[in-house]
Each structure stands twice: as structure tokens, then as C-alpha cells.
C-alpha angles and dihedrals in degrees: 000000000000124000090248093054091047092051091049092050091047091051092048091048091051091048090053091050091050091050090051091052091049092049091049090049090051090053100040107020089234131110133175120251107236092210101054104010096237117140109229135185114241139162095214136038092218097076137012123224119248109285106158092264096160092049092048092050092049092049090050092051090049092050091049091048091052092051094051112085 
């Protein structure tokens, strides 16, 4: 498969994933933070409420660093 076809398929796949997340948010009011992975309740897709994202990312990096020999 050509690079162009691969890029198009990847983009379509990502769009489908985004639409699923948006549909789930509409039903549940929750959406995952793409930075830390935490699912948070929000009333708008424009901003997420405070949920200790920076601290969660730092803790994840520290855990990963401790696993790597």
C-alpha cells in the first residue's frame, strides 16, 4: 500500500475514533483526557475541568523510568 493510502486510512481511522468519543461524551458527559488518559466529566468539549493532569503525567513518566533497566 502506498504512503498516501496509508495516511488516508490512518486519518479516517482517527476521525472515527474521535466521533466515537464525541458520541460517548454526548451520552455520558465524560471524555478521556488525551494527555493523561483520565476520563473526566465535562459539560463542554472545548475545555476539561482541573483533574491533576500534570501530576498524573509526571507519575506515569516516573513509573516508566523505574521499569526501564
